[in-house]
DRENDO-1510 file (C-alpha; in Angstrom, 1 decimal, always signed):
<recs>
REC; n; res; u; v; w
REC; 1; MET; +7.0; -26.4; -43.4 .
REC; 2; ASP; +5.3; -23.5; -41.6 .
REC; 3; ASP; +6.2; -19.8; -41.8 .
REC; 4; ALA; +8.6; -20.1; -38.8 .
REC; 5; SER; +10.8; -22.5; -40.8 .
REC; 6; ILE; +14.3; -21.4; -41.7 .
REC; 7; LEU; +15.2; -23.0; -45.0 .
REC; 8; CYS; +18.6; -23.6; -46.7 .
REC; 9; VAL; +18.7; -23.9; -50.5 .
REC; 10; ALA; +21.9; -25.1; -52.2 .
REC; 11; CYS; +23.0; -26.5; -55.6 .
REC; 12; LEU; +26.0; -28.8; -55.3 .
REC; 13; ARG; +28.2; -31.2; -57.1 .
REC; 14; ASN; +30.7; -33.7; -55.5 .
REC; 15; GLU; +30.7; -32.1; -52.0 .
REC; 16; VAL; +30.8; -35.2; -49.8 .
REC; 17; PRO; +33.9; -34.0; -47.8 .
REC; 18; ARG; +32.1; -30.8; -46.9 .
REC; 19; LEU; +28.5; -31.9; -46.4 .
REC; 20; PRO; +28.7; -33.5; -42.9 .
REC; 21; TYR; +30.1; -30.3; -41.3 .
REC; 22; PHE; +27.9; -28.0; -43.4 .
REC; 23; LEU; +24.8; -29.8; -42.2 .
REC; 24; GLU; +26.0; -29.8; -38.6 .
REC; 25; TYR; +26.9; -26.1; -38.7 .
REC; 26; TYR; +23.6; -24.9; -40.1 .
REC; 27; ARG; +21.5; -27.2; -37.9 .
REC; 28; ARG; +23.3; -25.6; -34.9 .
REC; 29; LEU; +22.5; -22.1; -36.3 .
REC; 30; GLY; +18.8; -23.0; -36.6 .
REC; 31; VAL; +18.1; -24.2; -40.2 .
REC; 32; THR; +15.0; -26.4; -40.0 .
REC; 33; HIS; +15.1; -27.9; -43.5 .
REC; 34; PHE; +17.6; -28.2; -46.4 .
REC; 35; LEU; +16.6; -28.2; -50.1 .
REC; 36; PHE; +19.4; -29.5; -52.2 .
REC; 37; VAL; +19.8; -29.8; -55.9 .
REC; 38; ASP; +22.4; -32.3; -56.8 .
REC; 39; ASN; +24.0; -31.7; -60.2 .
REC; 40; ASP; +25.2; -35.1; -61.3 .
REC; 41; SER; +27.5; -35.9; -58.4 .
REC; 42; ASN; +29.5; -39.2; -58.6 .
REC; 43; ASP; +31.0; -39.1; -55.1 .
REC; 44; GLY; +28.1; -40.6; -53.1 .
REC; 45; ALA; +26.5; -37.2; -52.2 .
REC; 46; ARG; +23.0; -38.4; -53.1 .
REC; 47; THR; +23.3; -41.5; -51.0 .
REC; 48; LEU; +24.6; -39.4; -48.0 .
REC; 49; LEU; +21.8; -36.9; -48.3 .
REC; 50; THR; +19.0; -39.3; -48.9 .
REC; 51; GLY; +19.4; -40.6; -45.4 .
REC; 52; GLU; +19.0; -37.2; -43.7 .
REC; 53; PRO; +15.5; -36.6; -42.2 .
REC; 54; ASP; +15.6; -32.8; -42.7 .
REC; 55; VAL; +16.9; -32.9; -46.3 .
REC; 56; SER; +14.8; -32.8; -49.5 .
REC; 57; LEU; +16.8; -33.7; -52.5 .
REC; 58; TRP; +16.5; -33.1; -56.3 .
REC; 59; SER; +18.8; -34.4; -58.8 .
REC; 60; THR; +19.7; -33.3; -62.4 .
REC; 61; SER; +22.4; -34.0; -65.0 .
REC; 62; ALA; +21.4; -30.9; -67.0 .
REC; 63; SER; +23.9; -28.1; -67.7 .
REC; 64; TYR; +24.7; -25.9; -64.7 .
REC; 65; LYS; +25.7; -23.1; -66.9 .
REC; 66; ASP; +22.5; -23.3; -69.1 .
REC; 67; ALA; +20.4; -23.1; -65.9 .
REC; 68; ARG; +21.9; -19.6; -65.1 .
REC; 69; PHE; +24.6; -21.3; -63.0 .
REC; 70; GLY; +22.0; -23.2; -61.0 .
REC; 71; LEU; +19.7; -20.3; -60.3 .
REC; 72; ASP; +16.9; -21.6; -62.4 .
REC; 73; TRP; +16.8; -24.7; -60.2 .
REC; 74; THR; +17.1; -23.0; -56.9 .
REC; 75; THR; +14.6; -20.2; -57.9 .
REC; 76; TRP; +12.0; -22.9; -58.6 .
REC; 77; LEU; +12.4; -24.3; -55.2 .
REC; 78; GLN; +12.2; -20.9; -53.5 .
REC; 79; MET; +9.1; -20.0; -55.4 .
REC; 80; LYS; +7.4; -23.3; -54.5 .
REC; 81; TYR; +8.6; -23.8; -50.9 .
REC; 82; ALA; +10.1; -20.6; -49.5 .
REC; 83; ARG; +7.4; -18.0; -49.9 .
REC; 84; GLY; +6.9; -16.2; -46.6 .
REC; 85; LYS; +9.9; -17.9; -45.0 .
REC; 86; TRP; +13.4; -16.9; -44.3 .
REC; 87; CYS; +15.7; -18.7; -46.7 .
REC; 88; LEU; +19.4; -19.1; -46.9 .
REC; 89; THR; +20.9; -19.6; -50.4 .
REC; 90; LEU; +24.4; -21.0; -50.2 .
REC; 91; ASP; +27.2; -22.9; -51.7 .
REC; 92; ALA; +28.6; -25.9; -49.8 .
REC; 93; ASP; +31.9; -24.0; -49.1 .
REC; 94; GLU; +30.2; -21.1; -47.3 .
REC; 95; LEU; +29.6; -20.7; -43.6 .
REC; 96; LEU; +27.6; -17.7; -42.5 .
REC; 97; VAL; +28.6; -15.8; -39.3 .
REC; 98; PHE; +26.8; -12.8; -37.9 .
REC; 99; PRO; +27.1; -10.5; -34.9 .
REC; 100; GLY; +26.2; -12.3; -31.7 .
REC; 101; ASP; +26.2; -15.8; -33.3 .
REC; 102; LYS; +27.9; -17.3; -30.2 .
REC; 103; THR; +24.7; -16.9; -28.3 .
REC; 104; GLN; +22.0; -16.0; -30.9 .
REC; 105; THR; +20.5; -18.2; -33.5 .
REC; 106; LEU; +19.1; -17.5; -37.0 .
REC; 107; ARG; +15.7; -17.5; -35.4 .
REC; 108; ASP; +16.8; -14.7; -33.1 .
REC; 109; LEU; +18.3; -12.8; -36.0 .
REC; 110; THR; +15.4; -13.1; -38.3 .
REC; 111; LEU; +12.9; -12.2; -35.6 .
REC; 112; PHE; +14.8; -8.9; -35.2 .
REC; 113; MET; +14.9; -8.4; -39.0 .
REC; 114; ASP; +11.1; -9.0; -39.1 .
REC; 115; GLU; +10.6; -6.3; -36.4 .
REC; 116; THR; +12.7; -3.8; -38.2 .
REC; 117; GLY; +11.5; -4.6; -41.7 .
REC; 118; GLN; +14.8; -5.7; -43.1 .
REC; 119; GLN; +14.0; -8.2; -45.9 .
REC; 120; ALA; +17.6; -9.4; -46.6 .
REC; 121; LEU; +21.0; -9.8; -44.9 .
REC; 122; GLY; +24.1; -8.9; -46.9 .
REC; 123; ALA; +27.5; -10.5; -46.4 .
REC; 124; LEU; +31.1; -10.2; -47.4 .
REC; 125; MET; +32.4; -13.5; -48.8 .
REC; 126; LEU; +35.7; -13.8; -47.0 .
REC; 127; ASP; +38.2; -16.2; -48.5 .
REC; 128; LEU; +40.0; -18.4; -45.9 .
REC; 129; TYR; +43.2; -20.3; -46.6 .
REC; 130; PRO; +46.0; -22.3; -44.8 .
REC; 131; LYS; +49.5; -21.3; -44.2 .
REC; 132; GLY; +51.5; -23.1; -46.8 .
REC; 133; PRO; +50.6; -24.8; -50.1 .
REC; 134; ILE; +46.9; -25.9; -50.2 .
REC; 135; ASP; +48.0; -29.3; -51.5 .
REC; 136; GLN; +49.8; -30.0; -48.3 .
REC; 137; VAL; +46.7; -29.6; -46.1 .
REC; 138; ARG; +45.1; -32.7; -44.6 .
REC; 139; TYR; +41.3; -32.6; -44.2 .
REC; 140; HIS; +38.8; -35.3; -43.4 .
REC; 141; ALA; +35.0; -35.4; -44.0 .
REC; 142; GLY; +33.1; -33.8; -41.2 .
REC; 143; GLN; +36.0; -31.8; -39.9 .
REC; 144; ASP; +35.6; -28.0; -39.3 .
REC; 145; PRO; +37.3; -26.5; -42.3 .
REC; 146; LEU; +38.5; -23.5; -40.2 .
REC; 147; GLU; +40.8; -25.9; -38.4 .
REC; 148; VAL; +42.9; -26.2; -41.6 .
REC; 149; THR; +42.1; -22.9; -43.4 .
REC; 150; PRO; +42.1; -20.3; -40.6 .
REC; 151; TYR; +43.8; -17.3; -42.3 .
REC; 152; PHE; +42.2; -14.4; -44.3 .
REC; 153; ASP; +43.0; -10.9; -45.7 .
REC; 154; PRO; +41.6; -8.2; -43.4 .
REC; 155; ALA; +42.0; -5.6; -46.2 .
REC; 156; PRO; +41.8; -4.0; -48.7 .
REC; 157; TYR; +38.3; -4.3; -50.0 .
REC; 158; ARG; +36.5; -1.8; -52.2 .
REC; 159; ALA; +32.8; -1.3; -53.1 .
REC; 160; VAL; +30.9; +0.5; -55.7 .
REC; 161; ARG; +27.2; +0.7; -56.4 .
REC; 162; GLN; +26.3; -0.2; -60.0 .
REC; 163; VAL; +23.5; +0.9; -62.2 .
REC; 164; PRO; +20.8; +0.3; -63.2 .
REC; 165; LYS; +20.0; -2.4; -60.6 .
REC; 166; ASP; +21.8; -0.5; -57.7 .
REC; 167; ASN; +23.7; -3.7; -56.8 .
REC; 168; LEU; +26.9; -3.5; -54.9 .
REC; 169; TRP; +30.1; -4.7; -56.3 .
REC; 170; VAL; +32.7; -5.6; -53.7 .
REC; 171; GLN; +36.2; -6.8; -54.7 .
REC; 172; GLY; +39.6; -7.3; -53.1 .
REC; 173; GLY; +40.9; -9.9; -50.8 .
REC; 174; ALA; +43.1; -13.0; -51.2 .
REC; 175; ARG; +41.9; -14.3; -54.5 .
REC; 176; GLU; +42.4; -11.0; -56.2 .
REC; 177; ARG; +45.8; -10.5; -54.6 .
REC; 178; VAL; +47.1; -14.0; -55.6 .
REC; 179; PHE; +45.4; -14.7; -58.9 .
REC; 180; PHE; +44.3; -11.4; -60.4 .
REC; 181; ALA; +46.9; -8.8; -59.3 .
REC; 182; ASP; +47.6; -7.9; -62.9 .
REC; 183; ASP; +44.0; -7.2; -63.7 .
REC; 184; PRO; +42.0; -6.6; -60.5 .
REC; 185; ARG; +38.7; -6.0; -62.3 .
REC; 186; ARG; +38.7; -9.7; -63.2 .
REC; 187; GLY; +38.8; -10.6; -59.4 .
REC; 188; PRO; +35.8; -12.3; -57.8 .
REC; 189; THR; +32.7; -10.4; -56.7 .
REC; 190; LEU; +32.6; -10.7; -52.9 .
REC; 191; ASN; +29.2; -9.3; -51.9 .
REC; 192; LYS; +26.2; -11.7; -51.4 .
REC; 193; LEU; +22.7; -11.5; -50.1 .
REC; 194; PRO; +22.4; -15.1; -48.6 .
REC; 195; LEU; +19.5; -14.7; -46.2 .
REC; 196; VAL; +16.2; -13.4; -47.5 .
REC; 197; LYS; +12.6; -13.3; -46.4 .
REC; 198; TRP; +11.3; -14.9; -49.5 .
REC; 199; HIS; +8.5; -13.5; -51.7 .
REC; 200; TRP; +7.3; -14.9; -55.0 .
REC; 201; ARG; +8.3; -11.6; -56.7 .
REC; 202; TYR; +11.9; -11.9; -55.7 .
REC; 203; VAL; +14.7; -13.4; -57.8 .
REC; 204; TYR; +18.5; -13.6; -57.8 .
REC; 205; ILE; +20.0; -12.4; -61.0 .
REC; 206; ASN; +23.8; -13.1; -60.6 .
REC; 207; SER; +24.5; -15.9; -58.2 .
REC; 208; THR; +23.4; -14.4; -54.9 .
REC; 209; HIS; +25.3; -11.2; -55.6 .
REC; 210; ALA; +22.3; -9.2; -56.7 .
REC; 211; MET; +18.5; -9.3; -56.6 .
REC; 212; LEU; +15.3; -8.0; -58.1 .
REC; 213; PRO; +13.4; -5.9; -57.0 .
REC; 214; SER; +16.5; -3.7; -56.9 .
REC; 215; VAL; +15.6; -2.1; -53.6 .
REC; 216; LEU; +16.8; -5.4; -51.9 .
REC; 217; ASN; +20.3; -4.6; -53.1 .
REC; 218; HIS; +20.4; -1.8; -50.6 .
REC; 219; ALA; +20.1; -4.2; -47.7 .
REC; 220; TYR; +23.9; -4.4; -47.9 .
REC; 221; ASP; +26.3; -1.4; -48.0 .
REC; 222; GLY; +29.5; -3.3; -47.9 .
REC; 223; PRO; +32.6; -3.5; -45.5 .
REC; 224; GLY; +32.5; -0.6; -43.2 .
REC; 225; GLY; +28.7; +0.0; -43.8 .
REC; 226; ALA; +26.2; +0.7; -41.2 .
REC; 227; CYS; +23.6; -2.0; -42.1 .
REC; 228; LEU; +23.2; -5.1; -40.1 .
REC; 229; SER; +25.3; -7.6; -42.1 .
REC; 230; GLY; +27.2; -10.9; -41.8 .
REC; 231; VAL; +30.2; -12.6; -43.4 .
REC; 232; LEU; +30.3; -15.8; -45.5 .
REC; 233; LEU; +33.4; -17.7; -44.5 .
REC; 234; HIS; +34.5; -19.1; -47.9 .
REC; 235; THR; +36.4; -22.4; -47.4 .
REC; 236; LYS; +37.2; -23.0; -51.0 .
REC; 237; PHE; +40.9; -23.7; -50.4 .
REC; 238; LEU; +40.8; -27.1; -49.0 .
REC; 239; PRO; +42.8; -29.7; -51.0 .
REC; 240; VAL; +39.6; -30.6; -52.9 .
REC; 241; ALA; +40.0; -27.2; -54.7 .
REC; 242; ILE; +42.8; -28.7; -56.8 .
REC; 243; GLU; +40.7; -31.6; -58.2 .
REC; 244; LYS; +37.6; -29.4; -58.6 .
REC; 245; SER; +39.7; -26.9; -60.6 .
REC; 246; ARG; +40.9; -29.7; -62.9 .
REC; 247; GLU; +37.3; -30.8; -63.4 .
REC; 248; GLU; +35.8; -27.3; -63.9 .
REC; 249; LYS; +38.5; -26.4; -66.4 .
REC; 250; THR; +37.3; -29.3; -68.5 .
REC; 251; ARG; +33.5; -28.9; -67.8 .
REC; 252; LYS; +33.5; -25.2; -68.5 .
REC; 253; GLN; +30.3; -24.6; -66.4 .
REC; 254; HIS; +31.3; -21.9; -63.9 .
REC; 255; PHE; +31.9; -18.8; -66.0 .
REC; 256; ALA; +30.2; -17.1; -68.9 .
REC; 257; GLN; +33.5; -17.1; -70.7 .
REC; 258; PRO; +35.3; -20.1; -69.2 .
REC; 259; ASP; +38.3; -20.1; -71.4 .
REC; 260; ALA; +39.2; -16.7; -70.1 .
REC; 261; PHE; +39.7; -18.3; -66.7 .
REC; 262; GLY; +42.0; -21.2; -67.7 .
REC; 263; ASP; +45.0; -19.4; -66.1 .
REC; 264; TYR; +43.2; -19.1; -62.8 .
REC; 265; TYR; +42.3; -22.8; -62.8 .
REC; 266; ASP; +45.9; -23.7; -63.7 .
REC; 267; ALA; +47.2; -21.5; -60.8 .
REC; 268; VAL; +44.9; -23.3; -58.3 .
REC; 269; ILE; +45.8; -26.7; -59.6 .
REC; 270; LYS; +49.5; -26.0; -58.8 .
REC; 271; GLY; +48.5; -25.8; -55.1 .
REC; 272; PRO; +49.5; -22.3; -54.3 .
REC; 273; ASP; +50.4; -20.7; -50.9 .
REC; 274; LEU; +47.9; -17.8; -50.3 .
REC; 275; TRP; +49.4; -16.8; -47.0 .
REC; 276; HIS; +51.4; -13.6; -46.7 .
REC; 277; GLU; +52.7; -11.3; -44.0 .
REC; 278; ALA; +49.4; -9.4; -43.6 .
REC; 279; SER; +47.3; -12.5; -43.1 .
REC; 280; ILE; +45.6; -12.9; -39.8 .
REC; 281; ALA; +43.9; -15.9; -38.2 .
REC; 282; TYR; +40.1; -16.0; -37.8 .
REC; 283; GLU; +39.0; -15.7; -34.2 .
REC; 284; GLY; +35.2; -15.1; -34.5 .
REC; 285; ALA; +32.4; -12.8; -35.4 .
REC; 286; GLU; +33.5; -10.1; -32.8 .
REC; 287; GLN; +36.8; -9.9; -34.6 .
REC; 288; LEU; +35.2; -9.4; -38.0 .
REC; 289; GLU; +32.9; -6.7; -36.6 .
REC; 290; ALA; +35.9; -4.9; -35.0 .
REC; 291; LEU; +37.7; -5.0; -38.4 .
REC; 292; GLY; +34.6; -3.4; -40.1 .
REC; 293; LEU; +34.0; -6.5; -42.2 .
REC; 294; MET; +30.5; -6.8; -40.9 .
REC; 295; SER; +28.1; -4.7; -38.7 .
REC; 296; ARG; +25.4; -5.2; -36.1 .
REC; 297; GLY; +23.6; -2.1; -37.2 .
REC; 298; SER; +20.9; -1.4; -34.6 .
REC; 299; TRP; +20.8; -4.9; -33.3 .
REC; 300; ARG; +21.9; -5.2; -29.7 .
REC; 301; GLU; +20.8; -8.9; -29.3 .
</recs>
């Protein structure tokens, strides 16, 4: 893999329904190689990925939580293979969109970022959902998840800059509205830095929400900001979310205090309807830019 490679690093568990489209989507955008860590899947994910020529696969049955929610595993891969390369760090339910992505590839985007000295691309994680209960949706492996989860909340979102690391904290959106309305501060963090020109001195410190050195956190100034940014379409609310919530409630691997989120898992298991009167259907990157959910900055393609 030379310096022109664009890598994708991901940690996954039981994501066979999502993986065919995930691979197709990011190949089309310009990813040249995928580095996956499989955390003890039992759904055939390893068999599926082993046959892919542009995939390198590692497997572990160790604790996801004890590995800083997978960051220890992915950081090792980044330090060994991604130095000097542009690297996407993603979950299997995240699809990156950016200004001009109908005609431009990740190679075009990163060439511009190299020219302007921008070392990271920030993104809002935008929750997508169907109209109606999520347990009534029908989805098959390889299908574009946007075909069955096309809706999102265009607003409100709020952002504050935190000390001492100067990381942004964006909250709001559908999950907060539906699951955390009584205590919004418990709602999910929606800002990420998924695309980075990797250096051996870089490290993620809270999923991909924040990084060190702290100057990298200023690559994103949130919804309505002026920096070149993207959006991660978060396709969590396919029917598999119900079974995953049952499993994660038992495994207790995804939160520092997992028992505090038992009510959240219970709510997802019930197959809720996230749609409401203010929901709108996704139409493309231009729509998100017009809504102020991402920005092209000085990039004019």
